[in-house]
C-alpha positions in Angstrom: 0.0 0.0 0.0 3.0 2.3 0.4 3.8 2.3 -3.3 0.5 3.2 -4.9 0.0 3.6 -8.7 -0.8 7.4 -8.6 0.8 10.7 -9.6 1.9 12.9 -6.8 1.6 16.6 -7.7 4.8 18.1 -9.2 6.5 14.7 -9.3 8.0 13.3 -12.5 6.6 10.3 -14.3 8.3 7.8 -16.6 5.0 7.0 -18.3 5.0 10.1 -20.5 7.7 11.1 -23.0 8.1 14.5 -21.4 8.4 12.9 -17.9 5.6 15.2 -16.5 2.9 13.7 -14.4 0.7 16.8 -14.7 -1.0 17.0 -18.1 -2.3 19.9 -20.1 -6.0 20.1 -21.0 -6.9 18.6 -24.3 -6.2 21.1 -27.1 -9.2 23.1 -28.1 -11.4 22.3 -25.0 -12.9 24.9 -22.6 -14.2 23.9 -19.2 -17.9 24.7 -18.8 -20.7 24.0 -16.4 -24.4 23.6 -17.0 -25.1 27.1 -15.6 -23.3 29.7 -17.7 -23.5 32.4 -15.0 -21.9 30.1 -12.4 -19.3 29.0 -15.0 -18.2 32.7 -15.5 -18.2 33.2 -11.7 -15.8 30.3 -11.1 -13.4 31.2 -13.9 -13.1 34.9 -13.1 -10.8 35.6 -10.1 -12.5 39.0 -9.6 -16.0 37.6 -9.5 -18.1 37.8 -6.4 -18.0 34.1 -6.1 -14.2 34.0 -5.7 -13.6 37.4 -4.1 -16.7 38.2 -1.9 -16.7 41.7 -3.3 -19.0 43.7 -5.6 -16.4 45.9 -7.1 -14.4 47.2 -4.1 -17.1 46.6 -1.5 -17.8 43.3 0.4 -21.2 41.9 -0.4 -23.8 40.7 2.1 -25.5 38.2 -0.1 -24.7 34.7 -1.4 -23.4 34.2 -5.0 -25.7 33.5 -7.8 -26.8 29.8 -7.8 -26.3 29.3 -4.1 -29.5 28.9 -2.0 -29.7 29.8 1.7 -31.4 26.7 3.1 -31.0 24.0 5.7 -28.7 21.9 3.5 -26.2 24.8 3.1 -26.2 25.7 6.8 -25.6 22.1 7.8 -22.7 21.9 5.4 -21.4 25.2 6.8 -21.7 23.8 10.4 -19.9 20.6 9.4 -17.0 22.5 7.8 -16.9 25.1 10.6 -16.6 22.3 13.2 -13.7 20.8 11.3 -11.6 23.8 10.4 -12.7 26.7 12.7 -13.5 25.4 16.1 -9.9 24.8 17.2 -9.5 28.6 17.4 -13.0 30.1 17.3 -14.8 27.4 19.4 -18.2 25.9 18.6 -20.1 29.0 19.7 -17.7 31.5 18.0 -16.5 33.3 21.1 -12.8 32.7 20.1 -12.1 30.5 23.1 -11.1 27.3 21.2 -8.9 24.5 22.4 -5.6 25.8 21.0 -6.4 29.3 22.3 -6.8 27.8 25.8 -3.3 26.3 25.3 -1.6 29.6 24.4 -2.5 30.5 20.8 -3.5 34.1 20.1 -7.2 34.8 21.0 -9.2 35.6 17.9 -12.0 38.2 18.1 -15.4 36.9 19.1 -18.0 36.8 16.3 -20.5 38.3 18.8 -18.9 41.8 19.0 -20.8 44.6 17.3 -18.2 45.1 14.6 -18.4 41.5 13.3 -22.2 41.3 13.8 -22.4 44.2 11.4 -19.8 42.9 9.0 -21.1 41.7 5.6 -20.9 38.0 4.8 -18.3 38.7 2.1 -15.9 39.8 4.8 -15.9 36.4 6.4 -15.5 34.7 3.0 -12.5 37.0 2.3 -10.8 36.2 5.7 -11.2 32.5 5.2 -9.8 32.8 1.7 -6.9 35.2 2.4 -6.3 35.0 6.1 -6.0 38.0 8.5 -3.6 38.7 11.4 -2.5 35.4 13.0 -5.1 33.5 11.0 -3.7 31.8 7.9 -5.7 31.4 4.7 -7.7 28.3 4.1 -8.0 28.6 0.3 -6.3 25.3 -0.3 -8.1 23.4 2.4 -11.7 24.6 1.8 -13.5 24.9 -1.5 -15.1 28.2 -2.4 -18.6 26.8 -2.0 -17.8 25.6 1.5 -16.2 29.0 2.4 -19.6 30.6 1.6 -21.4 27.9 3.6 -19.1 28.6 6.6 -19.7 32.3 6.3 -23.5 31.8 6.2 -23.2 29.5 9.3 -21.3 32.2 11.2 -24.5 34.3 10.9 -26.4 31.4 12.5 -23.9 31.4 15.4 -24.3 35.2 15.8 -28.1 34.9 16.0 -27.9 32.0 18.4 -26.0 34.0 21.0 -28.2 37.1 20.6 -31.6 35.6 20.0 -34.8 36.7 21.8 -38.0 34.9 22.5 -39.6 36.9 19.6 -37.2 35.2 17.2 -38.7 31.8 18.0 -41.9 30.9 16.0 -45.0 31.2 18.1 -45.9 27.5 17.7 -42.5 26.5 19.1 -42.3 28.8 22.1 -43.8 26.3 24.5 -40.8 24.2 24.0 -38.7 26.9 25.7 -40.5 26.4 29.0 -40.1 22.6 29.2 -37.4 21.4 31.6 -34.3 20.3 30.0 -33.7 16.5 30.2 -30.7 15.5 32.2 -27.9 13.3 31.0 -28.7 9.6 31.5 -25.8 7.4 32.3 -26.2 3.8 31.0 -26.5 1.2 33.7 -23.5 -0.6 32.2 -21.4 2.5 32.6 -22.4 3.4 36.1 -20.3 2.8 39.2 -21.3 4.1 42.6 -19.0 6.6 44.3 -18.6 4.0 47.2 -17.4 1.3 44.8 -15.0 3.8 43.2 -13.5 4.9 46.5 -10.2 3.3 47.5 -10.6 1.6 50.9 -8.5 3.1 53.6 -5.9 0.7 54.9 -6.0 0.1 58.6 -3.0 1.4 60.5 -1.0 -1.4 62.2 -1.6 -1.7 65.9 1.4 -1.0 68.1 2.6 -4.1 70.1 2.1 -3.8 73.9 5.4 -3.5 75.7 5.9 -5.2 79.1 6.0 -2.9 82.1 9.4 -2.0 83.4 11.1 -1.9 80.0 13.4 -4.5 78.5 15.6 -6.5 80.9 
């Protein structure tokens, strides 16, 4: 399994006469998608899809062809939990695990400045990095960067939501007591059983009166 029949990027190959493993596209072909607008967006480095900007200004909308729905937000949550939580934490307060171990504390998403920041700003920071944060352009596809940016809005709402934000038919759920964590019987051990028994101190031997003769 160590020597697999695959081409590693930038590595030479004896299979082709020019010894290059990377091949040029077939002559005369042009990459296209079914949606011509999306195709132009993905091929133009200055497009809103790849820059997060309308001209020189960050946009506050999703690119053409992307729909804000549950599927997109769940994808954003999934990618956020993988790439972002080590620094930003699951609630976006910047108190992630590596921050707790000495890494520079990033700004919380719940401050006024970032609550008012357009969604294109978050896309740009993910793509190009900012301050101590490196860019994630090679690790995260553009579609997923937009999904993460949309999910950050969900986090911001979750930490500043009011009862009025909850649909009227679901508000009764807020008053129900939260269920406790149930520990399976097979995993339970009483504190008494877990306690280490104290060893009895050895009794001192009685010495005869008058000392040793």
